C-alpha positions as CSV (number, residue, x, y, z in Angstrom):
1,V,93.2,71.5,53.9
2,A,95.8,72.5,51.1
3,S,97.9,69.2,51.2
4,A,98.6,66.5,53.6
5,R,101.2,68.7,55.3
6,L,99.7,72.1,55.1
7,V,96.4,73.2,56.6
8,L,94.9,76.9,56.7
9,D,92.3,78.2,59.0
10,A,90.8,81.7,59.3
11,Y,88.3,83.4,61.5
12,F,86.2,86.6,61.6
13,G,84.6,87.8,64.6
14,W,82.2,90.8,65.6
15,T,81.2,91.6,68.9
16,L,79.0,94.5,70.1
17,M,78.6,95.5,73.7
18,D,75.7,98.0,74.4
19,T,75.5,99.3,78.0
20,S,73.1,101.7,79.6
21,A,73.3,102.4,83.4
22,E,71.6,105.2,85.2
23,Q,71.3,106.5,88.7
24,P,67.7,107.7,90.2
25,L,66.6,111.5,89.6
26,L,68.2,112.1,86.2
27,D,65.2,114.0,85.3
28,R,65.5,116.5,88.1
29,Q,68.3,119.1,88.5
30,V,68.6,118.4,92.3
31,G,71.8,120.3,92.9
32,L,71.0,123.5,90.9
33,E,67.3,123.9,91.4
34,E,66.3,122.0,94.6
35,L,69.4,122.7,96.6
36,G,70.4,125.9,94.9
37,I,74.0,125.3,94.7
38,P,75.3,127.4,91.6
39,G,77.4,125.5,89.0
40,T,76.1,122.0,89.7
41,N,73.9,120.0,87.0
42,G,73.6,121.0,83.4
43,P,70.8,121.0,80.7
44,R,71.3,117.6,79.3
45,R,69.6,114.8,80.9
46,F,72.9,112.8,81.7
47,E,74.0,116.1,83.7
48,G,70.9,115.8,86.2
49,G,70.4,114.2,89.2
50,W,72.2,114.7,92.7
51,P,75.7,116.1,93.1
52,R,78.2,114.2,95.0
53,F,79.0,115.0,98.7
54,S,82.0,113.1,100.0
55,I,82.6,113.6,103.7
56,S,85.9,111.9,104.6
57,N,85.4,108.7,106.6
58,Y,81.6,108.7,105.8
59,T,79.5,107.2,103.1
60,N,79.1,109.7,100.3
61,M,75.7,111.4,100.0
62,G,74.1,112.1,96.6
63,I,75.6,110.3,93.9
64,N,78.0,107.7,94.9
65,E,79.8,106.7,91.8
66,D,81.6,109.4,89.8
67,Y,81.3,107.5,86.7
68,M,77.5,107.5,86.4
69,P,75.6,107.5,84.3
70,Y,76.9,105.9,81.2
71,Y,75.7,104.8,77.8
72,R,78.2,102.7,75.6
73,H,78.0,101.4,72.1
74,D,81.1,99.5,71.5
75,P,81.8,97.1,68.5
76,Q,84.9,95.1,67.9
77,Y,86.1,93.3,64.8
78,Q,88.6,90.4,64.8
79,Y,90.5,89.1,61.7
80,V,92.6,85.9,62.2
81,V,94.5,83.8,59.8
82,N,96.8,80.8,60.6
83,A,98.6,78.2,58.8
84,S,100.0,74.7,60.0
85,W,102.7,72.9,58.2
86,S,104.2,69.6,59.3
87,R,107.4,68.0,58.0
88,G,109.4,65.1,59.9
89,N,109.6,66.0,63.6
90,H,108.6,69.7,63.1
91,N,105.2,71.3,63.3
92,L,105.5,74.8,62.1
93,R,102.5,77.2,62.8
94,F,102.4,81.0,61.6
95,G,99.6,83.5,61.1
96,G,98.3,86.9,62.2
97,E,95.6,88.6,64.0
98,V,94.1,92.2,63.5
99,Y,91.7,93.8,65.9
100,R,89.5,97.0,65.4
101,Q,88.2,98.4,68.5
102,M,85.6,101.1,68.8
103,L,84.2,103.1,71.7
104,N,81.1,105.3,71.4
105,H,80.5,106.8,75.0
106,T,78.3,109.2,76.7
107,Q,80.0,109.0,80.1
108,P,81.2,112.2,81.8
109,E,84.2,110.3,83.7
110,F,87.9,111.4,84.0
111,S,90.3,108.5,84.0
112,A,92.4,108.4,87.3
113,G,93.9,111.3,89.2
114,G,91.9,113.3,91.9
115,V,88.9,113.9,89.8
116,S,86.0,112.3,91.8
117,N,83.1,114.3,90.6
118,G,80.9,113.8,87.4
119,A,78.6,116.1,85.4
120,Q,76.4,116.8,88.3
121,G,79.3,118.3,90.2
122,G,80.6,117.4,93.7
123,F,82.2,118.5,96.8
124,T,84.7,116.9,99.4
125,F,84.9,117.7,103.0
126,A,88.1,117.1,105.0
127,G,89.0,118.0,108.5
128,G,91.6,120.8,108.0
129,P,89.3,123.9,108.4
130,T,88.1,122.7,111.7
131,Q,91.3,121.3,113.2
132,V,93.3,123.2,115.7
133,R,96.7,124.2,113.9
134,G,99.3,122.3,115.7
135,G,96.8,120.3,117.7
136,P,95.7,116.7,117.2
137,S,95.3,115.4,113.7
138,S,91.8,115.8,112.2
139,N,89.1,112.8,112.5
140,Q,85.6,112.2,111.2
141,F,84.2,114.8,113.6
142,N,86.3,117.5,112.0
143,T,85.2,116.4,108.5
144,F,81.5,116.3,109.5
145,A,81.8,119.8,111.1
146,T,83.4,121.2,107.8
147,F,80.3,119.8,106.2
148,L,77.9,121.4,108.6
149,L,79.6,124.7,108.2
150,G,79.1,124.5,104.4
151,I,82.8,125.1,103.5
152,Y,84.3,122.3,101.2
153,T,87.9,121.4,100.8
154,G,87.7,120.2,97.4
155,G,85.1,120.6,94.4
156,G,84.9,119.9,90.9
157,K,82.7,119.0,87.9
158,I,83.0,117.5,84.5
159,L,81.7,119.0,81.2
160,Q,81.3,116.6,78.4
161,V,81.4,118.8,75.4
162,P,80.0,116.3,72.7
163,D,76.9,114.3,73.5
164,V,79.0,111.1,72.3
165,Y,82.9,110.9,72.3
166,T,84.6,108.3,70.4
167,T,87.9,106.2,70.2
168,R,89.3,103.9,67.4
169,T,92.1,101.5,68.1
170,W,93.9,99.0,65.7
171,L,96.0,96.1,67.1
172,H,98.2,93.9,64.9
173,S,100.0,90.7,65.8
174,Y,102.0,88.2,63.9
175,Y,103.7,85.1,65.0
176,L,105.9,82.0,64.0
177,R,106.1,78.8,66.1
178,D,107.9,75.6,65.8
179,R,107.2,72.4,67.8
180,W,110.3,70.2,67.5
181,N,109.9,66.5,68.7
182,V,113.7,66.3,69.2
183,T,113.6,62.7,70.6
184,R,110.8,60.4,71.7
185,N,111.2,62.0,75.4
186,L,111.9,65.6,74.4
187,T,109.9,68.1,72.9
188,L,110.8,71.8,72.2
189,S,108.5,74.6,71.4
190,Y,110.0,78.0,70.3
191,G,108.6,81.0,68.4
192,L,108.6,84.6,68.1
193,R,105.6,87.1,68.2
194,Y,105.6,90.7,67.0
195,E,102.9,93.1,67.8
196,Y,102.1,96.7,67.0
197,L,99.6,98.9,68.5
198,P,99.4,102.3,66.8
199,M,98.3,105.6,68.4
200,P,94.4,105.5,69.0
201,T,92.3,108.0,67.1
202,R,89.0,109.6,67.3
203,E,86.3,108.8,64.8
204,D,87.2,111.9,62.9
205,R,90.5,113.1,64.0
206,G,93.4,112.1,66.3
207,M,93.4,112.2,70.0
208,E,94.9,115.0,72.1
209,R,98.2,115.6,73.6
210,Y,99.2,118.1,76.4
211,D,102.4,120.1,75.8
212,F,104.1,120.2,79.1
213,S,106.4,123.0,78.1
214,N,103.9,125.7,77.4
215,N,100.4,124.5,78.8
216,K,98.6,124.0,75.5
217,M,96.6,121.1,74.5
218,M,97.2,119.8,71.0
219,V,94.1,118.7,69.2
220,C,95.6,116.0,66.9
221,G,94.5,116.0,63.4
222,V,93.1,119.6,63.6
223,G,94.8,122.5,62.0
224,V,98.6,122.3,62.4
225,V,98.7,119.2,64.6
226,P,99.5,115.9,63.1
227,K,96.7,113.0,63.4
228,D,99.4,110.9,65.4
229,C,100.0,113.6,67.9
230,G,103.8,113.4,67.0
231,V,104.1,110.5,69.6
232,E,106.8,107.9,68.7
233,M,105.1,104.7,69.4
234,D,107.4,101.7,70.3
235,Q,107.6,99.5,67.2
236,K,110.3,96.9,68.4
237,N,107.6,94.9,70.3
238,F,109.2,91.4,69.6
239,A,108.4,88.6,72.1
240,P,110.4,85.4,71.9
241,R,109.0,82.2,73.6
242,L,110.6,78.8,74.5
243,G,109.2,75.8,76.2
244,L,110.3,72.2,76.6
245,A,108.7,68.9,77.9
246,Y,111.0,66.0,79.0
247,R,109.6,62.6,79.8
248,V,112.2,61.3,82.2
249,T,110.3,58.0,82.5
250,D,106.8,56.8,81.6
251,R,105.5,58.3,84.9
252,F,107.6,61.4,85.5
253,V,107.6,64.5,83.3
254,I,109.6,67.9,83.5
255,R,108.2,71.0,81.8
256,A,109.8,74.5,81.6
257,G,109.2,77.7,79.7
258,Y,110.1,81.1,79.2
259,G,108.3,84.0,77.5
260,I,107.8,87.7,76.8
261,T,104.4,89.2,76.3
262,N,103.9,92.7,75.2
263,D,101.6,94.7,77.7
264,P,98.5,94.9,75.6
265,F,97.0,97.8,77.6
266,N,94.9,100.0,75.1
267,L,95.9,103.6,75.3
268,A,92.2,104.4,74.4
269,R,91.3,103.9,78.0
270,P,93.4,106.6,79.7
271,L,93.2,109.1,76.8
272,R,89.4,108.7,75.9
273,T,88.3,111.6,78.1
274,N,90.6,114.4,77.8
275,H,90.4,118.2,77.3
276,P,88.8,119.7,75.0
277,I,86.4,116.6,74.6
278,L,85.8,116.7,78.3
279,L,86.7,119.4,80.9
280,A,87.6,117.9,84.2
281,M,87.5,120.9,86.7
282,I,89.2,120.7,90.1
283,V,88.7,123.3,92.8
284,P,91.4,122.7,95.3
285,A,92.2,124.2,98.7
286,P,95.3,126.5,99.1
287,I,96.5,124.4,102.0
288,S,95.1,121.5,103.9
289,L,94.1,123.6,106.8
290,Q,91.9,125.9,104.6
291,W,89.0,125.5,102.4
292,A,88.5,125.7,98.6
293,G,85.0,127.5,98.7
294,L,81.6,127.7,100.2
295,L,78.7,125.7,99.2
296,K,76.5,128.7,98.8
297,D,78.8,130.0,96.1
298,G,78.9,126.6,94.3
299,L,81.2,126.0,91.5
300,P,82.7,128.1,88.9
301,P,81.1,128.2,85.4
302,M,82.7,126.2,82.6
303,T,83.0,127.0,78.9
304,A,83.9,124.6,76.0
305,P,87.0,126.0,73.9
306,D,87.2,126.9,70.2
307,L,89.5,124.4,68.5
308,G,90.9,126.9,66.0
309,N,94.3,125.7,64.6
310,G,94.3,122.7,66.8
311,I,96.3,124.3,69.8
312,V,94.1,125.3,72.5
313,D,94.7,126.8,76.0
314,V,94.1,124.6,79.1
315,P,92.6,126.4,82.3
316,G,94.6,125.9,85.3
317,N,91.8,124.1,87.1
318,I,91.2,121.5,84.3
319,A,92.9,118.2,84.8
320,V,94.5,116.6,81.8
321,N,96.2,113.2,80.7
322,S,98.8,113.0,78.2
323,L,101.6,110.9,76.5
324,G,105.1,112.3,76.2
325,D,107.2,112.5,73.1
326,R,107.8,108.5,73.1
327,F,105.7,106.0,74.7
328,P,107.9,102.9,75.6
329,R,105.2,100.1,76.0
330,G,106.0,97.6,78.8
331,Y,106.1,93.9,78.6
332,I,105.8,90.9,80.9
333,Q,108.5,88.2,81.4
334,S,107.2,84.9,82.5
335,W,109.1,81.7,83.4
336,N,108.2,78.2,84.9
337,L,109.5,75.0,85.9
338,T,107.1,72.0,86.6
339,L,107.6,68.5,87.8
340,E,104.7,66.1,87.5
341,R,104.6,62.4,88.7
342,Q,101.9,59.9,88.1
343,L,101.2,57.7,91.0
344,A,99.2,54.4,91.5
345,R,95.5,54.5,91.4
346,R,95.1,57.4,89.0
347,W,96.7,60.0,91.0
348,V,99.0,62.5,89.4
349,V,101.0,65.0,91.7
350,G,103.1,68.0,90.5
351,A,105.0,71.0,91.9
352,A,105.8,74.2,89.9
353,Y,107.9,77.5,90.5
354,V,105.9,80.2,88.4
355,A,107.2,83.8,88.2
356,T,106.3,86.9,86.3
357,R,107.9,90.4,85.9
358,S,105.7,93.2,84.8
359,V,108.6,95.6,83.3
360,R,107.5,99.2,82.8
361,Q,104.1,98.7,84.2
362,L,101.8,101.5,83.0
363,G,100.2,104.0,85.0
364,F,99.5,107.8,85.8
365,L,102.0,110.1,87.1
366,D,101.0,113.6,88.2
367,L,103.7,115.9,87.3
368,N,101.9,118.7,89.1
369,A,101.6,117.0,92.4
370,G,102.6,119.1,95.7
371,R,105.5,118.5,97.6
372,V,105.6,117.5,101.4
373,G,104.6,120.4,103.4
374,G,104.2,122.7,100.4
375,G,100.4,122.6,99.8
376,T,98.9,123.8,96.6
377,A,101.7,126.5,96.2
378,S,104.3,123.7,95.8
379,R,102.8,122.4,92.7
380,P,105.5,122.7,90.0
381,Y,103.1,124.2,87.3
382,L,101.5,126.6,89.5
383,S,104.3,129.4,89.3
384,R,104.6,128.6,85.5
385,F,101.1,128.4,84.2
386,Q,98.7,129.0,87.4
387,R,98.0,125.3,87.1
388,T,96.4,123.8,90.3
389,A,94.7,120.6,88.7
390,E,96.3,117.2,88.1
391,T,98.6,117.3,85.1
392,Q,99.2,113.4,84.5
393,L,101.7,111.6,82.2
394,V,100.6,108.2,81.1
395,T,103.9,106.4,81.6
396,P,105.8,103.4,83.1
397,L,105.7,103.6,86.8
398,G,107.9,100.5,87.9
399,T,108.3,96.7,87.9
400,G,105.8,94.2,89.4
401,K,106.9,91.0,90.6
402,Y,105.3,87.7,91.2
403,D,106.7,84.5,92.5
404,A,104.8,81.5,93.4
405,L,105.2,77.8,94.4
406,Q,102.2,75.8,93.1
407,V,101.5,72.2,94.0
408,Q,98.4,70.1,93.1
409,A,97.2,66.5,93.3
410,V,94.6,65.1,90.8
411,H,92.6,62.1,90.9
412,S,91.3,61.4,87.4
413,F,87.7,60.2,87.1
414,A,87.2,56.5,87.9
415,K,84.5,54.6,89.8
416,G,82.4,57.5,90.2
417,F,85.1,59.9,91.8
418,Q,87.2,62.7,90.8
419,L,89.2,65.2,92.9
420,R,91.5,68.1,92.2
421,A,93.6,69.7,95.1
422,A,95.8,72.8,94.5
423,Y,97.9,75.0,96.9
424,T,99.7,78.1,96.0
425,F,102.3,79.9,98.2
426,S,103.0,83.2,96.4
427,K,104.1,86.9,96.8
428,A,103.2,89.9,94.6
429,L,105.1,93.2,94.7
430,G,104.4,96.4,92.7
431,I,103.8,100.1,93.1
432,A,101.1,100.8,95.7
433,G,98.0,102.3,94.0
434,N,98.8,100.8,90.6
435,D,97.8,97.1,90.6
436,N,96.4,96.8,87.1
437,S,98.2,99.4,84.9
438,D,95.8,102.2,85.2
439,G,96.2,103.5,88.7
440,S,98.3,106.3,90.3
441,P,101.2,105.8,92.9
442,R,100.0,106.5,96.4
443,I,102.9,108.9,96.8
444,Q,103.5,111.3,93.9
445,D,106.3,113.6,95.4
446,P,109.3,112.4,93.4
447,D,111.6,112.8,96.4
448,Y,109.6,110.1,98.2
449,Y,108.6,107.8,95.3
450,S,110.5,104.8,96.5
451,L,108.2,104.5,99.5
452,N,105.4,103.3,96.9
453,R,107.2,99.7,96.8
454,A,104.9,97.3,98.6
455,V,103.1,94.2,98.2
456,T,100.0,94.5,96.0
457,S,96.4,94.7,97.1
458,Y,95.7,91.3,95.4
459,H,98.6,89.7,97.3
460,R,97.3,86.3,98.8
461,P,100.2,84.4,100.3
462,H,98.3,81.1,100.9
463,N,95.5,79.8,98.5
464,L,94.0,76.4,98.6
465,Q,91.4,75.2,96.2
466,L,89.6,71.7,96.2
467,S,87.1,70.5,93.7
468,G,85.5,67.2,93.2
469,I,82.9,65.2,91.6
470,Y,81.2,62.1,93.4
471,Q,78.5,59.9,92.0
472,L,76.5,58.7,94.8
473,P,76.6,54.9,95.5
474,F,73.0,54.3,95.2
475,G,70.8,52.7,92.5
476,K,71.3,50.2,89.7
477,R,74.9,48.7,89.7
478,R,76.0,50.6,92.7
479,R,77.0,49.7,96.1
480,W,73.7,50.3,98.0
481,L,70.1,50.2,97.0
482,N,70.7,48.2,93.8
483,G,67.8,46.1,93.8
484,G,64.2,46.6,92.4
485,G,61.4,48.7,93.6
486,L,60.9,52.5,93.9
487,A,63.8,53.6,96.2
488,P,66.7,52.6,93.9
489,K,65.0,54.5,91.1
490,L,64.6,57.6,93.2
491,A,68.0,57.5,94.8
492,G,70.0,56.2,91.8
493,G,71.9,58.5,89.3
494,W,72.7,61.4,91.5
495,Q,76.0,63.3,91.2
496,M,77.6,65.7,93.8
497,N,79.8,68.6,92.9
498,A,81.8,70.5,95.4
499,L,84.2,73.5,95.4
500,F,86.1,74.5,98.6
501,S,88.1,77.8,98.7
502,A,90.5,78.9,101.6
503,Y,92.9,81.7,101.2
504,S,94.6,84.7,102.9
505,G,92.9,88.0,103.5
506,S,94.0,91.0,101.3
507,P,96.4,93.4,102.5
508,F,95.8,97.1,103.4
509,T,97.3,100.4,104.6
510,V,96.8,102.0,107.9
511,T,96.6,105.6,107.0
512,A,96.2,108.9,108.8
513,S,95.1,112.5,108.4
514,G,97.1,114.2,105.8
515,T,96.7,117.7,107.1
516,S,100.1,118.1,108.4
517,L,101.7,116.3,105.5
518,N,100.1,119.1,103.2
519,A,101.2,117.3,100.0
520,P,98.4,117.3,97.5
521,G,98.1,114.0,95.5
522,S,99.8,111.9,98.1
523,T,98.5,109.6,100.7
524,Q,99.5,109.8,104.4
525,R,100.5,106.7,106.3
526,A,100.3,106.3,110.1
527,D,103.4,105.9,112.2
528,Q,103.9,102.2,113.3
529,V,104.9,102.7,117.0
530,K,105.2,98.9,117.9
531,P,107.5,96.6,116.2
532,E,104.5,93.8,115.6
533,V,101.1,94.4,114.8
534,K,99.0,91.9,116.5
535,I,95.8,90.6,114.7
536,L,93.1,90.6,117.5
537,G,90.4,89.2,115.2
538,G,87.5,91.2,116.3
539,T,84.5,91.9,114.0
540,G,81.7,94.4,114.3
541,P,81.3,97.6,116.0
542,G,83.4,98.2,119.0
543,Q,85.7,95.2,118.2
544,A,89.2,95.7,116.8
545,W,90.5,93.4,114.1
546,F,94.2,94.5,114.7
547,D,95.8,96.3,117.6
548,P,95.1,100.0,117.0
549,F,97.8,101.1,119.6
550,A,100.6,99.7,117.3
551,F,99.9,102.8,115.3
552,A,99.6,106.6,115.7
553,P,98.9,109.6,113.4
554,V,101.5,112.0,112.4
555,I,100.9,115.2,114.3
556,A,102.1,118.7,113.2
557,E,104.9,117.3,111.0
558,A,105.4,117.5,107.4
559,R,106.6,114.0,106.7
560,F,105.2,110.6,105.8
561,G,104.3,108.0,108.5
562,T,106.6,105.3,109.1
563,A,104.1,102.3,108.4
564,G,104.4,100.9,104.8
565,F,101.8,100.4,102.4
566,N,99.7,97.2,102.5
567,T,101.5,95.9,105.6
568,V,98.3,94.4,107.4
569,H,96.3,91.6,106.2
570,G,92.4,91.7,106.6
571,P,90.3,88.5,107.2
572,G,91.0,85.3,105.1
573,T,88.3,83.7,103.2
574,V,86.9,80.2,103.7
575,N,83.9,79.0,101.3
576,L,82.1,75.9,100.4
577,D,79.8,75.5,97.3
578,V,77.9,72.2,96.8
579,G,75.6,71.1,94.0
580,F,73.6,67.9,93.2
581,F,72.1,67.0,90.0
582,R,70.5,64.1,88.1
583,E,69.4,63.3,84.7
584,F,66.0,61.7,84.1
585,R,65.1,60.0,80.8
586,V,61.6,60.8,80.1
587,R,61.7,59.2,76.6
588,E,64.4,57.7,74.4
589,R,65.1,61.2,72.9
590,Y,64.1,63.4,75.6
591,R,65.8,64.0,79.1
592,V,65.3,66.3,81.9
593,Q,68.2,67.3,84.3
594,F,67.3,68.5,87.8
595,R,70.0,70.5,89.5
596,A,70.2,71.7,93.1
597,E,73.0,74.1,94.1
598,S,74.1,76.0,97.4
599,F,76.8,78.7,97.2
600,N,78.4,79.4,100.7
601,V,76.5,76.2,102.0
602,T,77.9,76.8,105.6
603,N,76.6,80.5,105.5
604,S,80.0,81.5,106.7
605,P,80.5,85.4,106.7
606,H,83.4,86.5,104.5
607,F,84.5,89.9,106.2
608,A,85.8,92.8,104.4
609,N,88.9,94.6,105.7
610,P,88.5,96.9,108.4
611,S,88.5,100.6,108.7
612,A,92.0,101.9,108.7
613,N,92.4,105.6,109.4
614,I,94.2,105.8,112.7
615,S,93.3,109.6,113.3
616,N,89.8,108.3,113.9
617,L,90.7,106.3,117.0
618,Q,88.3,106.9,119.9
619,L,89.2,105.9,123.4
620,N,87.2,105.1,126.7
621,P,87.9,107.4,129.7
622,D,90.4,104.7,131.1
623,G,92.4,104.9,127.8
624,S,91.2,101.5,126.4
625,F,90.0,101.0,122.9
626,R,86.4,102.2,122.0
627,R,85.8,102.4,118.2
628,G,86.6,104.5,115.1
629,V,89.3,102.4,113.5
630,A,90.1,98.7,113.0
631,E,86.5,97.7,112.8
632,I,85.1,95.5,110.2
633,S,81.7,96.6,109.3
634,G,80.9,94.8,105.9
635,T,81.4,91.5,103.9
636,R,83.1,90.7,100.7
637,T,80.8,89.5,97.8
638,F,81.8,86.8,95.3
639,G,80.1,88.4,92.2
640,R,76.8,86.5,93.1
641,E,74.4,89.4,92.8
642,G,76.2,91.2,95.7
643,L,75.2,88.4,98.0
644,D,77.5,86.9,100.6
645,H,75.0,84.8,102.7
646,R,74.0,81.3,101.8
647,V,72.0,80.9,98.4
648,F,70.0,78.0,97.1
649,R,69.3,77.8,93.3
650,F,67.3,75.1,91.8
651,G,66.8,74.4,88.0
652,L,65.4,72.2,85.3
653,R,67.0,71.6,81.7
654,G,65.4,69.8,78.9
655,N,67.4,68.1,76.4
656,F,65.9,66.7,73.1
């Protein structure tokens, strides 16, 4: 406290996250020595274990996750200084924050793109090689036949050069805010925030940047390459904000606000694993009807390059991520209008319009993606540099939109009862495949890029949430069992908590075989052949969730299907969690709390989305639905140790 009007506060924080996650059999070179597949595994322990065998429409064999294993040592430092100064009707607050984030990883993983294999190597099996040219589209029988023949349609492996790779990031932000009590009923809050996020670096040098003009990788801070890679970072990251609260009456309040927030996405994420720190090799097929190689021949050998003067060659089968000459950081606009009214008996109701616009939302754009019908030969960098691998620009992909009506009713705690009810009606739009700023558009061909506009995968039109606390009416000074004896002592003092959720299912895309599309890097959609897609509601094998005859595969044509992305919704979710607890006073200074909780107390299944590749549709002899698509075969989890069924949990807690 510097004076009656000026108060200073400061904060220093240090956080350390250490993580170690492994799959089984790392000490065995299963692919190289036991299966005899050349080019798989490696001499270091994290390169051991099973390779990955990904057969389209089937569960992976071998290692399932391409990001395993990983070992992380990530410290973070935070420095914060603020000051508050009051004078008259104004309260001025200003300050700054500085973050230092460090990653130290052993994890052979390439960010985004078509790289789906780790240090053990892996193979993909699609149906093109066993499909009749010009005949029906391929299905799961074709893909499994490709596997049985030992011909893979895509392969790859990651070579992590150092045992541990690093990133170092600074984040700076400074702000000034004034809260002005204009009148007794009106308060304004307005301010400005400035943020600067410089180019990340490695521990001993800069990052890496691909030169799209000559197929060279610039190792920043080595030889003739500057440490900042020559990338112009946006330094005009000013974010104004304005809010107001107006008390119309003692029981009615209006609130509104508008603000800009700079997208804080850390570039260390998409750039952390790049050539020559990490070599992400991809072996593609020339066209979708052919194979990339034979399992008995395995994968080509890989060699780490010499850094030399900091400018190194990039093999054509090695994927890269890079920034351009300038990085325009995106931002989020948000605004809201809220009406809140206090009713009798401790009830408060409110309604709000809430909206956000994610402008220049970040993602990965493959500048070497194939064109419709052109196969690998249509990749733009193939003729120039003999590049067949993903060549991705980390760049804004488009604008995300969210609009919502939010209403709620709250009964404040009184007479042992509290309740909050909230309902949201909303819509979220964006670029299909890029929900969280580190994805790739589902369609990479620039001539068809506009088809990516769709509702997001997290779009939930309806969301109802109820939560409450109720002190059971038993025991001393309660309505029932309030006399003497043992029963009031056992029944009194109990409290019940409950949380009820009901919301719409998530949207998904009905896809189809991409053999005739023949556009590497893009996802094929089905044709929608009925104007309306009926939800039949079936669950389990042989039961259709949606009408499969509303869609058809695209056969023998090089075009995208007419069905949009995320046009069908999966099953909604209804869930109830209930808990009971009571505190027992053992002595004056010692208490014990007993708690009994049940998650999903009704034991209701929360079904996952159905299978959605229409090319896998199987029919009965009479032409009716049999199976293969539109089938729900799993449930969602709520982060409860992977469990969906009813769970009971009991606990004791001592306080002294």
